[in-house]
NUTOR-992586 format. One record per residue (C-alpha): residue in one letter; x, y negated, z negated; residue number from 1. Coordinates in Angstrom, 1 decimal, padded with zeros to 4 digits. Layout:
N
<resn->A	x->X	y->Y	z->Z	resi->NUM>
...
***
This chain:
415
<resn->X	x->248.0	y->-137.4	z->-062.9	resi->1>
<resn->X	x->247.3	y->-134.2	z->-060.9	resi->2>
<resn->X	x->244.0	y->-133.8	z->-058.8	resi->3>
<resn->X	x->243.3	y->-130.5	z->-060.3	resi->4>
<resn->X	x->243.5	y->-128.6	z->-064.0	resi->5>
<resn->X	x->246.4	y->-127.4	z->-064.5	resi->6>
<resn->X	x->245.4	y->-124.4	z->-066.8	resi->7>
<resn->X	x->248.4	y->-123.1	z->-067.4	resi->8>
<resn->X	x->249.7	y->-127.0	z->-069.0	resi->9>
<resn->X	x->246.4	y->-126.9	z->-070.6	resi->10>
<resn->X	x->246.8	y->-124.0	z->-072.6	resi->11>
<resn->X	x->250.5	y->-125.2	z->-073.5	resi->12>
<resn->X	x->248.9	y->-128.3	z->-074.7	resi->13>
<resn->X	x->246.6	y->-126.4	z->-076.6	resi->14>
<resn->X	x->249.2	y->-125.1	z->-078.9	resi->15>
<resn->X	x->249.1	y->-128.4	z->-080.7	resi->16>
<resn->X	x->245.6	y->-128.1	z->-081.6	resi->17>
<resn->X	x->246.0	y->-124.8	z->-082.3	resi->18>
<resn->X	x->248.6	y->-125.8	z->-084.8	resi->19>
<resn->X	x->246.1	y->-128.5	z->-086.3	resi->20>
<resn->X	x->243.1	y->-125.9	z->-086.6	resi->21>
<resn->X	x->245.1	y->-123.3	z->-088.5	resi->22>
<resn->X	x->246.2	y->-125.9	z->-091.3	resi->23>
<resn->X	x->242.9	y->-127.6	z->-091.5	resi->24>
<resn->X	x->241.0	y->-124.1	z->-092.0	resi->25>
<resn->X	x->243.5	y->-122.9	z->-094.3	resi->26>
<resn->X	x->242.8	y->-126.3	z->-096.1	resi->27>
<resn->X	x->239.2	y->-126.0	z->-096.3	resi->28>
<resn->X	x->239.3	y->-122.3	z->-097.0	resi->29>
<resn->X	x->241.3	y->-122.5	z->-100.4	resi->30>
<resn->X	x->242.0	y->-125.9	z->-101.7	resi->31>
<resn->X	x->238.4	y->-125.9	z->-103.0	resi->32>
<resn->X	x->238.8	y->-122.6	z->-104.7	resi->33>
<resn->X	x->242.2	y->-124.0	z->-106.2	resi->34>
<resn->X	x->240.6	y->-127.0	z->-107.6	resi->35>
<resn->X	x->237.8	y->-124.9	z->-109.3	resi->36>
<resn->X	x->239.6	y->-121.9	z->-110.5	resi->37>
<resn->X	x->243.1	y->-123.4	z->-111.1	resi->38>
<resn->X	x->242.2	y->-127.2	z->-112.5	resi->39>
<resn->X	x->238.5	y->-126.3	z->-113.2	resi->40>
<resn->X	x->237.0	y->-129.2	z->-111.7	resi->41>
<resn->X	x->233.0	y->-129.4	z->-111.2	resi->42>
<resn->X	x->231.6	y->-129.4	z->-107.6	resi->43>
<resn->X	x->231.1	y->-133.2	z->-107.2	resi->44>
<resn->X	x->234.6	y->-134.2	z->-108.0	resi->45>
<resn->X	x->236.0	y->-131.2	z->-105.3	resi->46>
<resn->X	x->233.8	y->-132.9	z->-103.2	resi->47>
<resn->X	x->235.2	y->-136.0	z->-103.6	resi->48>
<resn->X	x->239.0	y->-134.4	z->-103.6	resi->49>
<resn->X	x->238.0	y->-132.9	z->-099.8	resi->50>
<resn->X	x->236.9	y->-135.9	z->-098.7	resi->51>
<resn->X	x->240.5	y->-137.8	z->-099.7	resi->52>
<resn->X	x->242.2	y->-136.1	z->-096.4	resi->53>
<resn->X	x->239.4	y->-138.1	z->-094.3	resi->54>
<resn->X	x->239.4	y->-141.4	z->-096.0	resi->55>
<resn->X	x->243.0	y->-141.4	z->-095.1	resi->56>
<resn->X	x->242.7	y->-140.4	z->-091.8	resi->57>
<resn->X	x->240.1	y->-143.1	z->-091.3	resi->58>
<resn->X	x->242.7	y->-145.5	z->-091.7	resi->59>
<resn->X	x->245.3	y->-144.0	z->-090.0	resi->60>
<resn->X	x->244.0	y->-142.2	z->-087.1	resi->61>
<resn->X	x->242.0	y->-145.1	z->-084.9	resi->62>
<resn->X	x->244.9	y->-147.5	z->-085.1	resi->63>
<resn->X	x->247.5	y->-144.8	z->-084.6	resi->64>
<resn->X	x->245.8	y->-143.5	z->-081.6	resi->65>
<resn->X	x->245.4	y->-147.2	z->-080.3	resi->66>
<resn->X	x->249.6	y->-147.7	z->-081.0	resi->67>
<resn->X	x->250.3	y->-144.6	z->-079.0	resi->68>
<resn->X	x->248.6	y->-146.4	z->-076.5	resi->69>
<resn->X	x->250.9	y->-149.1	z->-076.4	resi->70>
<resn->X	x->254.5	y->-147.7	z->-077.3	resi->71>
<resn->X	x->256.8	y->-146.8	z->-074.6	resi->72>
<resn->X	x->259.7	y->-144.2	z->-075.8	resi->73>
<resn->X	x->261.8	y->-141.9	z->-073.8	resi->74>
<resn->X	x->259.9	y->-138.7	z->-075.0	resi->75>
<resn->X	x->256.6	y->-140.4	z->-074.3	resi->76>
<resn->X	x->253.9	y->-142.6	z->-075.7	resi->77>
<resn->X	x->252.7	y->-139.6	z->-077.7	resi->78>
<resn->X	x->255.3	y->-137.5	z->-078.6	resi->79>
<resn->X	x->257.0	y->-139.1	z->-081.2	resi->80>
<resn->X	x->254.0	y->-138.9	z->-083.4	resi->81>
<resn->X	x->254.1	y->-135.2	z->-083.1	resi->82>
<resn->X	x->258.1	y->-134.9	z->-083.9	resi->83>
<resn->X	x->257.8	y->-137.2	z->-086.9	resi->84>
<resn->X	x->254.1	y->-135.7	z->-088.2	resi->85>
<resn->X	x->254.3	y->-132.2	z->-087.8	resi->86>
<resn->X	x->257.6	y->-131.5	z->-089.7	resi->87>
<resn->X	x->256.5	y->-133.5	z->-092.9	resi->88>
<resn->X	x->252.8	y->-132.0	z->-092.7	resi->89>
<resn->X	x->254.3	y->-128.4	z->-092.5	resi->90>
<resn->X	x->256.7	y->-129.0	z->-095.4	resi->91>
<resn->X	x->254.2	y->-130.4	z->-097.9	resi->92>
<resn->X	x->251.6	y->-127.7	z->-097.0	resi->93>
<resn->X	x->253.8	y->-125.1	z->-097.9	resi->94>
<resn->X	x->254.2	y->-126.4	z->-101.6	resi->95>
<resn->X	x->250.4	y->-126.5	z->-102.2	resi->96>
<resn->X	x->249.8	y->-123.0	z->-103.2	resi->97>
<resn->X	x->252.7	y->-123.2	z->-105.7	resi->98>
<resn->X	x->252.0	y->-126.6	z->-107.3	resi->99>
<resn->X	x->250.6	y->-125.4	z->-110.8	resi->100>
<resn->X	x->250.1	y->-129.1	z->-112.2	resi->101>
<resn->X	x->247.5	y->-131.4	z->-111.0	resi->102>
<resn->X	x->249.7	y->-134.6	z->-110.4	resi->103>
<resn->X	x->252.3	y->-132.2	z->-108.2	resi->104>
<resn->X	x->249.0	y->-130.6	z->-106.1	resi->105>
<resn->X	x->247.7	y->-134.1	z->-105.4	resi->106>
<resn->X	x->250.9	y->-135.1	z->-104.4	resi->107>
<resn->X	x->251.7	y->-132.2	z->-101.7	resi->108>
<resn->X	x->247.7	y->-132.5	z->-100.4	resi->109>
<resn->X	x->248.5	y->-136.2	z->-100.0	resi->110>
<resn->X	x->251.7	y->-135.9	z->-098.5	resi->111>
<resn->X	x->250.2	y->-133.2	z->-096.2	resi->112>
<resn->X	x->247.0	y->-135.1	z->-095.0	resi->113>
<resn->X	x->248.6	y->-138.4	z->-094.4	resi->114>
<resn->X	x->251.1	y->-136.4	z->-091.9	resi->115>
<resn->X	x->248.3	y->-134.9	z->-090.1	resi->116>
<resn->X	x->246.5	y->-137.8	z->-089.6	resi->117>
<resn->X	x->249.5	y->-139.6	z->-088.4	resi->118>
<resn->X	x->249.9	y->-136.7	z->-085.2	resi->119>
<resn->X	x->246.5	y->-135.6	z->-084.7	resi->120>
<resn->X	x->245.3	y->-138.3	z->-082.5	resi->121>
<resn->X	x->248.3	y->-138.8	z->-080.1	resi->122>
<resn->X	x->247.9	y->-134.9	z->-079.4	resi->123>
<resn->X	x->244.6	y->-134.9	z->-078.6	resi->124>
<resn->X	x->244.9	y->-137.6	z->-076.5	resi->125>
<resn->X	x->247.3	y->-135.9	z->-074.4	resi->126>
<resn->X	x->244.6	y->-134.0	z->-072.9	resi->127>
<resn->X	x->243.0	y->-136.8	z->-071.0	resi->128>
<resn->X	x->246.3	y->-138.4	z->-070.1	resi->129>
<resn->X	x->247.0	y->-135.2	z->-068.5	resi->130>
<resn->X	x->243.7	y->-134.3	z->-066.9	resi->131>
<resn->X	x->241.2	y->-135.7	z->-064.0	resi->132>
<resn->X	x->237.8	y->-136.7	z->-065.6	resi->133>
<resn->X	x->236.1	y->-134.4	z->-063.6	resi->134>
<resn->X	x->237.7	y->-131.3	z->-065.4	resi->135>
<resn->X	x->238.3	y->-132.6	z->-068.9	resi->136>
<resn->X	x->234.9	y->-130.6	z->-069.9	resi->137>
<resn->X	x->236.4	y->-127.5	z->-069.0	resi->138>
<resn->X	x->240.2	y->-128.7	z->-070.2	resi->139>
<resn->X	x->238.8	y->-129.7	z->-073.6	resi->140>
<resn->X	x->237.2	y->-126.0	z->-073.4	resi->141>
<resn->X	x->240.8	y->-124.8	z->-073.1	resi->142>
<resn->X	x->242.1	y->-127.2	z->-075.8	resi->143>
<resn->X	x->239.3	y->-125.7	z->-078.2	resi->144>
<resn->X	x->239.9	y->-122.3	z->-077.1	resi->145>
<resn->X	x->243.2	y->-122.4	z->-079.0	resi->146>
<resn->X	x->241.7	y->-124.3	z->-081.7	resi->147>
<resn->X	x->239.3	y->-121.5	z->-082.1	resi->148>
<resn->X	x->242.2	y->-119.2	z->-081.8	resi->149>
<resn->X	x->243.9	y->-120.8	z->-084.8	resi->150>
<resn->X	x->240.7	y->-120.9	z->-086.9	resi->151>
<resn->X	x->240.6	y->-117.3	z->-086.3	resi->152>
<resn->X	x->243.9	y->-116.9	z->-087.6	resi->153>
<resn->X	x->243.6	y->-118.7	z->-090.5	resi->154>
<resn->X	x->239.9	y->-117.4	z->-091.5	resi->155>
<resn->X	x->240.8	y->-113.7	z->-090.7	resi->156>
<resn->X	x->244.3	y->-113.7	z->-091.2	resi->157>
<resn->X	x->244.1	y->-116.0	z->-094.0	resi->158>
<resn->X	x->241.7	y->-113.8	z->-095.9	resi->159>
<resn->X	x->244.3	y->-110.6	z->-095.4	resi->160>
<resn->X	x->247.3	y->-112.8	z->-096.7	resi->161>
<resn->X	x->245.6	y->-114.1	z->-099.5	resi->162>
<resn->X	x->244.7	y->-110.9	z->-100.9	resi->163>
<resn->X	x->248.6	y->-110.0	z->-100.9	resi->164>
<resn->X	x->249.5	y->-113.3	z->-102.4	resi->165>
<resn->X	x->247.9	y->-116.8	z->-102.3	resi->166>
<resn->X	x->250.8	y->-118.7	z->-101.2	resi->167>
<resn->X	x->251.2	y->-116.5	z->-098.2	resi->168>
<resn->X	x->248.2	y->-117.8	z->-095.9	resi->169>
<resn->X	x->250.1	y->-121.6	z->-096.4	resi->170>
<resn->X	x->253.6	y->-120.6	z->-095.7	resi->171>
<resn->X	x->252.7	y->-118.3	z->-092.3	resi->172>
<resn->X	x->250.3	y->-121.3	z->-091.0	resi->173>
<resn->X	x->253.4	y->-123.8	z->-091.7	resi->174>
<resn->X	x->255.6	y->-121.3	z->-089.9	resi->175>
<resn->X	x->252.6	y->-121.2	z->-086.9	resi->176>
<resn->X	x->252.3	y->-125.0	z->-086.6	resi->177>
<resn->X	x->256.4	y->-125.7	z->-086.4	resi->178>
<resn->X	x->256.6	y->-123.3	z->-083.5	resi->179>
<resn->X	x->253.2	y->-124.7	z->-081.8	resi->180>
<resn->X	x->254.7	y->-127.9	z->-082.2	resi->181>
<resn->X	x->257.8	y->-126.8	z->-080.5	resi->182>
<resn->X	x->256.1	y->-126.0	z->-077.8	resi->183>
<resn->X	x->253.9	y->-128.7	z->-076.9	resi->184>
<resn->X	x->257.3	y->-130.5	z->-076.9	resi->185>
<resn->X	x->259.3	y->-128.7	z->-074.4	resi->186>
<resn->X	x->256.4	y->-127.9	z->-072.1	resi->187>
<resn->X	x->254.2	y->-130.8	z->-071.8	resi->188>
<resn->X	x->255.4	y->-133.8	z->-069.7	resi->189>
<resn->X	x->253.7	y->-137.3	z->-070.6	resi->190>
<resn->X	x->252.7	y->-138.9	z->-067.2	resi->191>
<resn->X	x->254.9	y->-142.0	z->-066.8	resi->192>
<resn->X	x->252.0	y->-144.3	z->-064.6	resi->193>
<resn->X	x->249.8	y->-145.6	z->-067.5	resi->194>
<resn->X	x->248.4	y->-149.0	z->-066.7	resi->195>
<resn->X	x->250.9	y->-150.9	z->-068.6	resi->196>
<resn->X	x->249.7	y->-154.2	z->-067.3	resi->197>
<resn->X	x->246.4	y->-153.9	z->-069.0	resi->198>
<resn->X	x->245.6	y->-155.8	z->-072.1	resi->199>
<resn->X	x->245.5	y->-153.5	z->-075.0	resi->200>
<resn->X	x->242.5	y->-154.6	z->-077.7	resi->201>
<resn->X	x->242.8	y->-154.1	z->-081.0	resi->202>
<resn->X	x->240.8	y->-151.8	z->-082.9	resi->203>
<resn->X	x->238.4	y->-154.3	z->-084.2	resi->204>
<resn->X	x->238.0	y->-155.6	z->-080.9	resi->205>
<resn->X	x->237.0	y->-152.2	z->-079.3	resi->206>
<resn->X	x->234.4	y->-151.9	z->-082.2	resi->207>
<resn->X	x->233.4	y->-155.3	z->-081.3	resi->208>
<resn->X	x->233.1	y->-154.2	z->-077.8	resi->209>
<resn->X	x->231.0	y->-151.5	z->-078.7	resi->210>
<resn->X	x->228.5	y->-153.5	z->-080.3	resi->211>
<resn->X	x->228.3	y->-155.6	z->-077.3	resi->212>
<resn->X	x->227.7	y->-152.6	z->-075.2	resi->213>
<resn->X	x->224.9	y->-153.5	z->-072.9	resi->214>
<resn->X	x->223.0	y->-149.8	z->-073.2	resi->215>
<resn->X	x->224.6	y->-149.0	z->-076.2	resi->216>
<resn->X	x->225.7	y->-145.8	z->-074.8	resi->217>
<resn->X	x->228.9	y->-145.5	z->-076.9	resi->218>
<resn->X	x->227.4	y->-146.8	z->-079.8	resi->219>
<resn->X	x->224.8	y->-144.0	z->-079.6	resi->220>
<resn->X	x->227.0	y->-141.0	z->-079.2	resi->221>
<resn->X	x->229.8	y->-142.2	z->-081.8	resi->222>
<resn->X	x->226.2	y->-142.2	z->-084.2	resi->223>
<resn->X	x->225.5	y->-138.5	z->-083.0	resi->224>
<resn->X	x->228.9	y->-137.8	z->-083.6	resi->225>
<resn->X	x->229.0	y->-138.8	z->-087.0	resi->226>
<resn->X	x->225.4	y->-137.0	z->-087.7	resi->227>
<resn->X	x->226.4	y->-133.6	z->-086.2	resi->228>
<resn->X	x->229.7	y->-133.5	z->-088.3	resi->229>
<resn->X	x->227.5	y->-134.8	z->-091.4	resi->230>
<resn->X	x->225.5	y->-131.8	z->-090.8	resi->231>
<resn->X	x->228.5	y->-129.1	z->-089.6	resi->232>
<resn->X	x->230.3	y->-130.0	z->-093.0	resi->233>
<resn->X	x->227.6	y->-128.3	z->-094.7	resi->234>
<resn->X	x->229.2	y->-125.0	z->-093.2	resi->235>
<resn->X	x->232.6	y->-126.0	z->-093.2	resi->236>
<resn->X	x->233.9	y->-127.5	z->-096.4	resi->237>
<resn->X	x->232.0	y->-125.7	z->-098.9	resi->238>
<resn->X	x->231.1	y->-122.4	z->-097.3	resi->239>
<resn->X	x->233.7	y->-120.5	z->-099.4	resi->240>
<resn->X	x->232.2	y->-122.0	z->-102.7	resi->241>
<resn->X	x->228.7	y->-121.0	z->-101.3	resi->242>
<resn->X	x->229.7	y->-117.7	z->-100.4	resi->243>
<resn->X	x->231.1	y->-116.9	z->-104.1	resi->244>
<resn->X	x->228.3	y->-118.8	z->-106.0	resi->245>
<resn->X	x->225.2	y->-118.4	z->-104.0	resi->246>
<resn->X	x->225.8	y->-115.2	z->-101.8	resi->247>
<resn->X	x->227.8	y->-113.5	z->-104.8	resi->248>
<resn->X	x->231.0	y->-112.4	z->-102.5	resi->249>
<resn->X	x->234.5	y->-113.2	z->-102.9	resi->250>
<resn->X	x->236.2	y->-116.4	z->-101.7	resi->251>
<resn->X	x->238.3	y->-114.4	z->-099.0	resi->252>
<resn->X	x->234.9	y->-112.9	z->-097.7	resi->253>
<resn->X	x->233.7	y->-116.1	z->-097.4	resi->254>
<resn->X	x->236.6	y->-116.9	z->-095.4	resi->255>
<resn->X	x->236.5	y->-113.8	z->-093.3	resi->256>
<resn->X	x->232.7	y->-114.9	z->-092.6	resi->257>
<resn->X	x->233.9	y->-118.4	z->-091.2	resi->258>
<resn->X	x->236.0	y->-116.2	z->-088.8	resi->259>
<resn->X	x->233.1	y->-114.8	z->-087.3	resi->260>
<resn->X	x->231.6	y->-118.2	z->-086.4	resi->261>
<resn->X	x->235.4	y->-119.4	z->-084.9	resi->262>
<resn->X	x->235.4	y->-115.8	z->-082.9	resi->263>
<resn->X	x->232.2	y->-116.8	z->-081.1	resi->264>
<resn->X	x->233.2	y->-120.6	z->-080.8	resi->265>
<resn->X	x->236.3	y->-118.9	z->-079.1	resi->266>
<resn->X	x->234.5	y->-116.8	z->-076.7	resi->267>
<resn->X	x->232.2	y->-119.6	z->-075.6	resi->268>
<resn->X	x->234.8	y->-122.4	z->-075.5	resi->269>
<resn->X	x->235.7	y->-122.0	z->-072.0	resi->270>
<resn->X	x->232.2	y->-121.3	z->-070.6	resi->271>
<resn->X	x->230.5	y->-124.4	z->-072.4	resi->272>
<resn->X	x->233.0	y->-126.7	z->-070.6	resi->273>
<resn->X	x->231.8	y->-125.0	z->-067.4	resi->274>
<resn->X	x->227.9	y->-125.3	z->-068.3	resi->275>
<resn->X	x->228.8	y->-128.7	z->-069.4	resi->276>
<resn->X	x->230.1	y->-129.8	z->-065.9	resi->277>
<resn->X	x->227.7	y->-127.9	z->-064.0	resi->278>
<resn->X	x->224.5	y->-129.1	z->-065.9	resi->279>
<resn->X	x->225.9	y->-132.4	z->-067.5	resi->280>
<resn->X	x->227.6	y->-133.2	z->-070.9	resi->281>
<resn->X	x->224.5	y->-134.7	z->-072.7	resi->282>
<resn->X	x->221.9	y->-131.8	z->-071.9	resi->283>
<resn->X	x->224.4	y->-129.4	z->-073.1	resi->284>
<resn->X	x->225.2	y->-131.0	z->-076.4	resi->285>
<resn->X	x->221.7	y->-131.7	z->-076.9	resi->286>
<resn->X	x->220.8	y->-127.9	z->-076.6	resi->287>
<resn->X	x->223.4	y->-127.0	z->-078.6	resi->288>
<resn->X	x->222.4	y->-129.8	z->-081.8	resi->289>
<resn->X	x->218.9	y->-128.3	z->-081.7	resi->290>
<resn->X	x->220.5	y->-124.3	z->-081.9	resi->291>
<resn->X	x->222.4	y->-125.0	z->-084.3	resi->292>
<resn->X	x->220.3	y->-127.0	z->-086.8	resi->293>
<resn->X	x->217.9	y->-124.4	z->-086.4	resi->294>
<resn->X	x->220.3	y->-121.9	z->-087.1	resi->295>
<resn->X	x->221.4	y->-123.5	z->-090.3	resi->296>
<resn->X	x->217.7	y->-123.8	z->-091.4	resi->297>
<resn->X	x->217.7	y->-120.2	z->-090.7	resi->298>
<resn->X	x->220.3	y->-119.4	z->-093.4	resi->299>
<resn->X	x->218.8	y->-121.7	z->-095.9	resi->300>
<resn->X	x->215.2	y->-119.6	z->-095.3	resi->301>
<resn->X	x->216.4	y->-116.3	z->-095.4	resi->302>
<resn->X	x->217.1	y->-114.3	z->-098.9	resi->303>
<resn->X	x->220.3	y->-113.7	z->-100.1	resi->304>
<resn->X	x->219.6	y->-110.0	z->-099.8	resi->305>
<resn->X	x->218.8	y->-110.2	z->-096.1	resi->306>
<resn->X	x->222.1	y->-112.7	z->-095.9	resi->307>
<resn->X	x->224.8	y->-110.0	z->-097.4	resi->308>
<resn->X	x->223.1	y->-106.8	z->-095.9	resi->309>
<resn->X	x->225.9	y->-105.1	z->-093.9	resi->310>
<resn->X	x->224.4	y->-104.8	z->-090.0	resi->311>
<resn->X	x->227.3	y->-102.9	z->-088.8	resi->312>
<resn->X	x->231.2	y->-102.8	z->-088.8	resi->313>
<resn->X	x->233.7	y->-103.9	z->-086.1	resi->314>
<resn->X	x->237.1	y->-103.9	z->-085.7	resi->315>
<resn->X	x->238.9	y->-107.1	z->-086.5	resi->316>
<resn->X	x->235.6	y->-108.9	z->-088.0	resi->317>
<resn->X	x->235.4	y->-106.1	z->-090.5	resi->318>
<resn->X	x->231.9	y->-106.3	z->-092.2	resi->319>
<resn->X	x->229.0	y->-107.9	z->-090.3	resi->320>
<resn->X	x->226.7	y->-109.3	z->-092.9	resi->321>
<resn->X	x->223.2	y->-110.6	z->-092.0	resi->322>
<resn->X	x->224.5	y->-113.9	z->-092.2	resi->323>
<resn->X	x->227.1	y->-113.3	z->-089.5	resi->324>
<resn->X	x->224.5	y->-113.1	z->-086.8	resi->325>
<resn->X	x->223.7	y->-116.8	z->-087.8	resi->326>
<resn->X	x->227.1	y->-117.9	z->-087.9	resi->327>
<resn->X	x->228.2	y->-116.1	z->-084.6	resi->328>
<resn->X	x->225.3	y->-117.8	z->-082.9	resi->329>
<resn->X	x->226.5	y->-121.0	z->-084.9	resi->330>
<resn->X	x->229.6	y->-120.9	z->-083.6	resi->331>
<resn->X	x->228.2	y->-120.7	z->-079.7	resi->332>
<resn->X	x->225.9	y->-123.6	z->-080.4	resi->333>
<resn->X	x->228.8	y->-125.6	z->-081.8	resi->334>
<resn->X	x->231.3	y->-124.9	z->-078.9	resi->335>
<resn->X	x->228.6	y->-126.5	z->-076.8	resi->336>
<resn->X	x->228.5	y->-129.8	z->-078.9	resi->337>
<resn->X	x->232.3	y->-129.9	z->-079.7	resi->338>
<resn->X	x->233.6	y->-129.2	z->-076.0	resi->339>
<resn->X	x->231.7	y->-131.6	z->-074.2	resi->340>
<resn->X	x->231.7	y->-134.9	z->-076.7	resi->341>
<resn->X	x->235.3	y->-136.1	z->-076.4	resi->342>
<resn->X	x->235.2	y->-135.9	z->-072.8	resi->343>
<resn->X	x->232.1	y->-138.1	z->-072.9	resi->344>
<resn->X	x->234.1	y->-140.8	z->-075.1	resi->345>
<resn->X	x->237.0	y->-141.1	z->-073.2	resi->346>
<resn->X	x->235.2	y->-141.2	z->-069.8	resi->347>
<resn->X	x->233.8	y->-144.4	z->-071.3	resi->348>
<resn->X	x->236.9	y->-146.2	z->-070.6	resi->349>
<resn->X	x->240.0	y->-146.5	z->-068.7	resi->350>
<resn->X	x->242.7	y->-144.3	z->-068.6	resi->351>
<resn->X	x->245.2	y->-147.1	z->-070.5	resi->352>
<resn->X	x->242.5	y->-146.9	z->-073.6	resi->353>
<resn->X	x->242.3	y->-142.9	z->-073.9	resi->354>
<resn->X	x->244.0	y->-143.3	z->-077.3	resi->355>
<resn->X	x->241.9	y->-145.8	z->-078.6	resi->356>
<resn->X	x->239.1	y->-144.4	z->-077.7	resi->357>
<resn->X	x->240.2	y->-140.8	z->-079.1	resi->358>
<resn->X	x->240.7	y->-142.7	z->-082.4	resi->359>
<resn->X	x->237.5	y->-144.0	z->-082.2	resi->360>
<resn->X	x->236.0	y->-140.5	z->-081.9	resi->361>
<resn->X	x->237.6	y->-139.7	z->-085.1	resi->362>
<resn->X	x->237.1	y->-142.7	z->-086.6	resi->363>
<resn->X	x->233.1	y->-141.6	z->-086.5	resi->364>
<resn->X	x->234.0	y->-138.0	z->-087.3	resi->365>
<resn->X	x->236.3	y->-139.1	z->-090.1	resi->366>
<resn->X	x->233.5	y->-140.9	z->-091.6	resi->367>
<resn->X	x->231.3	y->-138.2	z->-091.6	resi->368>
<resn->X	x->233.8	y->-135.8	z->-093.0	resi->369>
<resn->X	x->234.4	y->-138.5	z->-096.0	resi->370>
<resn->X	x->230.4	y->-138.6	z->-096.5	resi->371>
<resn->X	x->229.8	y->-135.2	z->-095.8	resi->372>
<resn->X	x->231.9	y->-133.5	z->-098.8	resi->373>
<resn->X	x->230.8	y->-136.2	z->-101.2	resi->374>
<resn->X	x->227.1	y->-136.2	z->-100.4	resi->375>
<resn->X	x->227.1	y->-132.3	z->-100.3	resi->376>
<resn->X	x->229.0	y->-132.0	z->-103.7	resi->377>
<resn->X	x->226.7	y->-134.7	z->-105.4	resi->378>
<resn->X	x->223.3	y->-132.8	z->-103.8	resi->379>
<resn->X	x->224.7	y->-129.6	z->-105.3	resi->380>
<resn->X	x->225.4	y->-131.2	z->-108.5	resi->381>
<resn->X	x->221.8	y->-132.9	z->-108.3	resi->382>
<resn->X	x->220.4	y->-129.2	z->-107.9	resi->383>
<resn->X	x->221.7	y->-127.6	z->-110.8	resi->384>
<resn->X	x->224.7	y->-126.2	z->-108.6	resi->385>
<resn->X	x->222.2	y->-124.8	z->-106.3	resi->386>
<resn->X	x->224.9	y->-124.1	z->-103.3	resi->387>
<resn->X	x->222.1	y->-123.6	z->-100.7	resi->388>
<resn->X	x->220.8	y->-127.0	z->-100.7	resi->389>
<resn->X	x->223.5	y->-127.3	z->-097.9	resi->390>
<resn->X	x->221.5	y->-125.5	z->-095.8	resi->391>
<resn->X	x->218.5	y->-127.9	z->-095.9	resi->392>
<resn->X	x->220.6	y->-131.0	z->-095.5	resi->393>
<resn->X	x->222.4	y->-129.8	z->-092.7	resi->394>
<resn->X	x->219.3	y->-129.6	z->-090.4	resi->395>
<resn->X	x->218.1	y->-133.1	z->-091.1	resi->396>
<resn->X	x->221.5	y->-134.4	z->-090.4	resi->397>
<resn->X	x->221.7	y->-132.5	z->-086.8	resi->398>
<resn->X	x->218.0	y->-133.7	z->-086.0	resi->399>
<resn->X	x->219.4	y->-137.1	z->-086.4	resi->400>
<resn->X	x->222.5	y->-136.9	z->-084.0	resi->401>
<resn->X	x->219.7	y->-135.4	z->-081.4	resi->402>
<resn->X	x->217.7	y->-138.6	z->-081.8	resi->403>
<resn->X	x->221.0	y->-140.6	z->-081.3	resi->404>
<resn->X	x->221.8	y->-138.7	z->-078.0	resi->405>
<resn->X	x->218.5	y->-139.6	z->-076.4	resi->406>
<resn->X	x->219.7	y->-142.8	z->-075.8	resi->407>
<resn->X	x->223.1	y->-141.8	z->-073.8	resi->408>
<resn->X	x->223.2	y->-143.0	z->-070.4	resi->409>
<resn->X	x->226.7	y->-142.8	z->-069.7	resi->410>
<resn->X	x->229.7	y->-140.5	z->-070.2	resi->411>
<resn->X	x->229.2	y->-137.9	z->-067.5	resi->412>
<resn->X	x->232.3	y->-136.6	z->-065.3	resi->413>
<resn->X	x->233.3	y->-139.0	z->-062.6	resi->414>
<resn->X	x->236.4	y->-138.4	z->-060.1	resi->415>
***
């Protein structure tokens, strides 16, 4: 591993995360609408359906992360998962918009998220593999910058393509991921000096280690990760339906508004990494949690007229509404949280167990992603299809995350 951050290599690696972000953003934006308009499913069933990919990831991503720590192949320990998972996921993804009967639709979406779960953790684990500890916040800023670019391409470009043909965002997204996967495979060379002699514990043993940890720092940050993803899912998983049913705007315009959040996430991704390195990852994360909670609460308290009033019109972004201001600032807050969290988790272990701890990170975020759509969908149903209830639930979850972070004592950069 180099003693410095190689920005060129890190940006190339970011194409893998760009591909993941494109497909996830398109899936979250348009699959709920297909389920409602094409198959007539209610919000609580849609919420359960949107949690299925995370249920699959819960059982696949953590053990795959640990598996990728142990295997040795001629192309590395992470690349085989990319080479198998990426082609399968894009093939299934391209079929989703043309699936006109529910069983075939379920088959396509299931194949897609199973394949995505297979290659996501190993690709993300490549970042700490090739990056020294003290540069991991900055490197994660680069990776998430690329992921944010993927989100912008999906939300802004996807909205325009969707108007032309609902299938176009899926087909173009599939092409982008194939190119991204090829770039990662061709230009990222994995390190070969892993600590092969170190015993690799199973996932259950790793979880036992977390519970036996004296200061409980890892358990606390993993719990915080669960709660802040639970809060953020109020924006992500149901936002296009929130836009349509609460704000009274078109689905594609709701997707475009999410693009405003993604743009500011991208703009602040690199600064968030440097701020985390300069002032501390924990402090930066806690400031982001507090800001995000207050911003979402502001959306809940604001009137529909205030949220849908056109503030200005900008190139690329199009019409900037009142809610756009909240979402832009939320993008900055989310970057402060998201950029610095994975480096904190992987810096609580050795290089030989990076894949395992990356899997633990995704275990808790995935548990949250399962609970989020199900609980949010049920809340909407209980509130008489009042989608604004989501913006009250999220700040409560973020408050719990803030409390968990108060007790975290480890995870800052080392050497």
